[in-house]
N, C-alpha and C positions, 0 to 999 in steps of 0.2 A: 246019431244022424248023419244019412248019406249023402256021401257028398256029389256036389252038383254043379254040372259044367257052365261056365257061361259068364260074361261080363256082372260084377254085383250091380251095377243102374238097373241090369233087367229084372232084378228079383226085387230090390229093395227101393224104397224112396228115402228122405229122410224130414225131421222137421221138430220145431223146436214148439213145445208145450208151455204153456205158465198155469201153475197149478198153485192157488190158492189155500193155503193152512190154517188160514184164518175161521175163528167159530162164528164170525158174525152172521146176521141174518141175510141170507140168498134173496129172501124178498120181501119188499115193502107193501103192509096191507094199508090199504084208503076205503074211506065207507063209499067214496063218488066213482071207483073202479075196483074191478077183481083184486090186481094186483100190478105190481111194475117192480119194474127192476132198481134198485137203487144207486144213486150216482157209483162212477167206479172214483174212488178217491185213489191215494197214492199208498199205497201199502208195501211197506218197508222189511220189517221184521217176521211176515207169514206169508211168504209167497217164495214159489221155489218155480225157478227153469229147469222144461229136460230137453234133452237131445234124445229123439225116439227115432227108430227105424221101423219101418210101416212096410210087410209082407205085399208086393203088387196083387198077387194074387188072392191074398185072402187081408184085407185092409179092418180087420178087427184082430188081426195079429200082428201087435206092436210091441216093442222091444225096447225099454229104455237105458239108452246106453250111456247116460250121464246124468248128474243133477246139478245145478249149479245156484249160487242165490242172488246172480244177477242176470238181467238178457243181455249182457254185450257178451259176458264170459259165453255164455250158452251159445251165440252166434258165432265166437271166435272158434270155439269148437267145433259147429256144424260147417263152418270152412274148411278144416281141417280133415274134419270125416270125410265132409262131399269129395273134396280131391282125391281120397284111397277110393269112395265108391266108382268115381269114374276112372279109375286106372285099374283096381285091381279085379281080380277073379272074384266070385262068387265066394270059392273055397278059401281065398285068402280071407275076404272078408267076416265071411261065416266064424272062421277061428281067432281074429284078431277083437271083433266086439259083439258079434250074436250068442255065438256060446260061451262068454266069459260072462256077457249078462244075462241068460237065459239064467244061469247055475246062481247068478248071484240073487236074480227072484226066487229061485227055488229055496237057497237058505233062508232070506225074507221070509218066507210065506213060512217053512216050519220053526222059524222062531217066533210065530204070532200065535 
């Protein structure tokens, strides 16, 4: 990856995403309507929360920085990373977060 110059906040934004890992049906079929989403219930054992960095130039370029079992853990990590995003250069942020996360994603893809 080529070195880039500038503030990390000019290249990335951060977000927390909820990932439902259950095998439950996503849609509930009914005779009177085509479909509707079932009511959201509290999912405990089959959800994951991910802290992601999104490239501002390409919003489809998303890097999962870390996954968590609970929402509070994810937001706590997000606040730490957000402080670094605001104060670090893009090269520092890439070295610390983006490149290791991309390597981990490639290793996971190779194992599948």
